[in-house]
N, C-alpha and C positions, 0 to 999 in steps of 0.2 A: 609364142611369148616365152614359154619356159626355156626353149633352146637359146633365145636371145639373152635371157637373164643369166643362163649358164655361161655364155660367152663373156658377158660383162664381168661376172665374178672371176672367171679365169684370168681376164686381163688385169683386174685389180691385184690378184695374187702374183702375177708375173711382175707388175710394177713394184710391189712390195719387196719381191726377191731381189730386184735390181737396185733398190735404194741402198746407198752406202750407210754403214753404221755411223753414229755420231762420233765426231772426233773428240778425244779427251781435251779438256781445257789446257791451253798452253801456259807455261810458267810465265808470270808477269815480270817483265824486265824491270830492274830497279833503276830509279833515276840516277843519272851520272853526276858525279860531283861537279859543282860549278867552279869557275876559275877563282872566285872569291873564297870558296871553301878550301880549295887546294892551297891557296896562298896562306890562309890562316892556319891550316893544319901543319904545313911544313915550315913556315917561318915563325910561327908563334907557339902552337901547341907542341910541336916536335921538340924544340929546345927546352921548353919547360918540363915536359914529361921525361924525355930521354936523358937530358943533361943535368938540369937543375935537381930533379927528383930521382935520377938514376933509374928510370922506369924500365921494366921488362914485362913481357907478355908471354903467356903460355896457353896453348890450346887453340891457336888461330885456325888450325885445320878443321875445327868444329863449326866454323862460321859459314852458313849458307850465303853465298855471294850474290844470289839472285832471288827475287821474290820477296813477298812480305814476311816480316820477322818481328816478333815481339821480344825485345831485349830487356830482361829483368835483372836488376842489380841491387846490391845494398847501397846505402847512401850515407856518406860520411862528411862530405864537404861540397862547396860550390865548384871544386875542380872536376867533379865526376862527369858531368855531361860532355865537355870537350874531350876529356881523356878517353871516354868510351868510343866516341866517333873515330878518334885517331887510332886507337889500339885495335879495333875490330877490322879496319881496312875498308870499311864502307860507311857512308854517311848514316848517322842515327838521328832521327827527328825527336825533339822533346817539346813538351808544352812550355810556353813562356807567357808571362803576364802581358796582356794586350798593350799596356802602357809603354813597355819597352820598345815596341815597334814604332812608336812615334818619336823616339829619340833620334835626332838627325843622323848621326854616324852609326850608332849601335843598331838601330832598326834594320837597315839593309844588310848589315853583317850577319846578324843572327838569323835573318830570313834566308840568306844565302847558305847558311850552315844547316838548314832544315828545320829550324824552330818554327812552331806555328802558334798563333795567338789564342789565348783563352781569356775571356773577359773576367774581370774581378767579380766574384759573387756568382759566377756561372754554375749551374747545377752539374752534378756528376754525369747526368745523362747527356748534357751538351758536350762536356769534355770527352766522353766516350765516343760520341758521334763524330767529333772532330778528329780524334785519333784513328777511328775506323776508316774515315775518308783517306787518311794518309796511307794506311795499310792497303787500301784498295788501289792506290797508285803504285804499290810495290815498294814502299819505304820500309826500312827497319825503324821501328818506333820504340823509343826507350821509356821504360817505366821503372821507377824506384818502388820496390814492394811496400815499404813502410810509408811512402808518401812524403815524408820529411826526413831531414838529416837526423841520424842517430849518434848519440855521444860515444857509444862503444863501437860504432862502425859495422854492426851486425844487423841481420834481419830479425827484428824482435816481434813485431805485431803486423804481419803482412795483410794487405787488403786484397780483395778478389778482383780489382780492376784489370790487372794484366791478364788474368785467366778469362775474364769476360771479353776483352778485346780479341783474344785468340779464338774464343768460341764463336764470336760474331764474324770474324774474317777467315777462319780456318787456318790461320798462320801458326807455325810452331813457336814455342817459347825457347829462348836461349839464356840460361842462367850465367851470370858473370859476377865474379867476386873482385871487388876493388880493395886491395890490401893497403892499409896505412893512410888512406886519404883523410880519415878522421883525426889522425895524429898530426898530419901535415898542416891542415887548415880546418879543423873541426869547430863545432859550436863552443864558444867560450874558451878557446885555446889560442895561444899565440902561434903564428906561422913557424913551422919547423921544416928544415930540409931533410926529412927522412925519406928513405926509398919508398916509392909507390909502385907496387906490382899488380898486375891484373891476370887472373886465372879465368879462362873461358871454359865453361862446362859443356855438357852434351845436350843437344836439343831435346825438348820435351814436347810430345804431341799436344795439340789443343784439346780442351775438354770435350767429352762426348756430347754434352748439351750445355744449355745455359742454366740448368738447375743449380741451386746453391751448393748442393752436395758435391756435384761434379766439379764446380769451380773451386771448392775448398780442397779437394783431393789434389788438383794440379797446383794450387797455390802452396800447399804444404810441401809438395815435391820440389818446387822451386826454392822455397825457404831452406829445406834440408840440403839441397845440392850446393847452394851458395854458402851456407854456414860451414859445410864440410870442406869446401875449397878454402874458406877463410882460415879454418883450423890448420891447414897445411903451412900457413905462414908465408913469408916472402920466398921467392924462388931462390934455390941454392945455385952456387956458381957452376956446378957440374950437372945441373938438372936440364934435361932436354926440353926445349920450349915449343916444339911442334905438336906435342900431344899432352894429355893429362898425366899428372903424377899417378903412379900405380895405385896409391891409396885412394885418390879421388875416383879412379875408375871403379873401385870396389864400393865406395860409399856414396857416390853421387850419381846414381843411375836414374834414368827416366822411369816414370810409372808405367805399368802394363795397362794398355787400353783395350 
C-alpha cells in the first residue's frame, strides 16, 4: 500500500507539472459603431463641431481604442456628449433619462449612439450598476465629474462616481477638457459661435480599492488634470494636435499607484 500511494502521488505531481499556466485575460473588444451612429457623427456632429464651432482636438494619441474606458470631462453645455464621442474617435456611452427612449424618433437615435436609460429617481447605486454593465461590454463610458453643467465650464466640485466605476470595472480613466462649450451654449447664455476645442489628457489608472480615500485621490487627480488642460486655453494655430501641449505634460500627470 505505501508503494501504491507513492505511485499515485508521483502521478499527481506529473499531471500538475504538465498543466498549462492560466492565460491572462484577453482585452475586451469595444463595440463597433452602428450605421446610425456613423451617419449622425459624420452628417450632423461633424459639421456642427468642425465647421460651425471651428472645433479642433489635441491628444488623440492618448485614447485607448479597445477595452473599457471611463471618460471623465468638465461639463459646460448640452453639446458635450455628442462632441466627446466624435472627437475621441470611438463611441462614448452616456446616461440619459428613460423618458427620452420612448420618443419615437429620438429614442432609436440616442440608443444607437450608445446612450443607456436611467429611470427618473433611480438611486446612485442603480446608475452605477448600469454604467458598470456597459464597461463590462467594452464600452467607453462618459462621466461629467460635477454631474451637472457648470457656468464657468470648469470642474468645481467633482463627485467620486467616475472613480468608483473605474474601481469596480478595472478600467482606466481618461481626463478630457472641453474648452468654451459653456460660452457657446451654457446655462443662462445665448448661443454663440465661439471656437470649441478639446484637449485629451493622459490615462489615469483605476483606484487601488473602493475605499473613499482611494476614490478621492483619483477624483482629485482627474480634476487637476482637466483644469490644467482648460488653463491652456484654445489650441493655437501652430500647436501640434497629436500630443499634449508641453505645459500639460508637466502639470497633468496621472497619480502614482
